[in-house]
Phi, psi and omega in degrees: 000134180294146181237356177227157177226169178298329179297320179290325182296338182281347182206148178273354181263122176299148178300324180301319180288321183289331188251352183293140175274123178238176183304134179089001181298137178239115184303319182296341181276348180270117182289117181296347182260001184278171180225066181305139177071008177218126185258355185275177178265189183300315181298317179294323179294318178294323178294318179295322178299312180294323183294334183268354183301318184297316179294319179299316179297319180296314181294322178297320180293323177297316178301314181295314183298318183297323180287328184289337177254010174077022180290317178201178183247021184296143174209168183235141175233114177261115179258124182241116179241159176166164176292164177304140180072011183285353175107017180299320180298322178295326177295318181296319183283312191268340179252297180296326182291353181275353182248168181299120183299336180291346178258014183235136172243108183255129178232126177253113184273123179254192175302133184301142175280172178298321179297317181293323180291341179283350180245176176290161190294342179270355184301311182288335178290313180301323181295336185258003182298144182292147175282163177307137179088355185257155167259111176270142179230124177254117171270101196072173190190200176297344180288346173302334184277001168231010177246283179302316182299320179289312184298320184261008175054049185278337175224162180302149182303320182298335179284310181287336176297323181289339187289335179300313180293324178296318179296316179300317179294320179297315182291328174295324176299320179295314180299319180293341181259028176065032174256120175276115187259124179237108183256119186240128171254123176276109190261098182254151178273155178297329180293316180292321178298319180299318179298320181289323176294320178299319179297321179295329178279328183281332187253118180304328181285355178244002180301327182294338179277343185274137176231122179309333178295338178299324179288326176298317179291324179300329180295343180255026187308308184298321180295323177293321178297321176296319180293319177294321178299320178296322177298314179297321181293323193250347185227043177227062179287164181306325182279346180210062184284161170271153172237121180261114185257115174303127191241008178294329176259109184302318183297322180289317182301319179294316179297316183297315180293321176301315182290325175299315179296316179298313182299322179287322178295321179299325182291346181278352178054060188273083175281150175297139179292143179284148179295142177261025178219169180280103185299314183295323179294320180290326175298317181295319178298317181295318182295330183278352183278000000 
């Protein structure tokens, strides 16, 4: 199994180390246009992305195979958060879309339904957790309940304040249950977001992507940055850290998330499961047929 990619060859720093949120992290200090852990240009980044697809697909199949024969219960959960137009859709197409869809559980969290609101905020999250052997992907997540809820004052402050500790306890529970948690924030600049929104308005083939509500949310930009900073401050323990991915360059954001996923999968030591039958005997039976 390959252990290096062209993306790694471009830098000696793993993407996980370059993008991990640690104590004292300041969101405003991370340049949304930068390319941490990668020194190449757009063409090199796109080439590196394509070059790593085979390894990513291989590791995903190993993860799936091991669970199907009962070797272990390991699974992966990729959480993708970000402002509107930050590139979450591109991650789903260009990164998650590179692996066998039967091994992926994708959940896109929208505004809670009446049924979901009747339960605690983690109820719908627990229902969507990946099964053993699967790569689960959350497009938005439980963090909406300390982001949108905080910005729009949807519940009393004392209620959303308590949720940080609840989230930390919940995520530790996931880690203890053999779930590899990868939390990614797509960090886009307001200038780049404006350009992407303008493009959606200018191009008829992109009108379907535009939602007038996106402009309403953009008006709360500073409040969202404060809310994200609070998340980084309070919900990035060593066992379940956040990774802040500069997202102004779409090609880099896709490469970075792909490499984060690869680096975490490699750490799982995913050997192919051994056969629980006599391989040579079965070969002989087949040859005699």
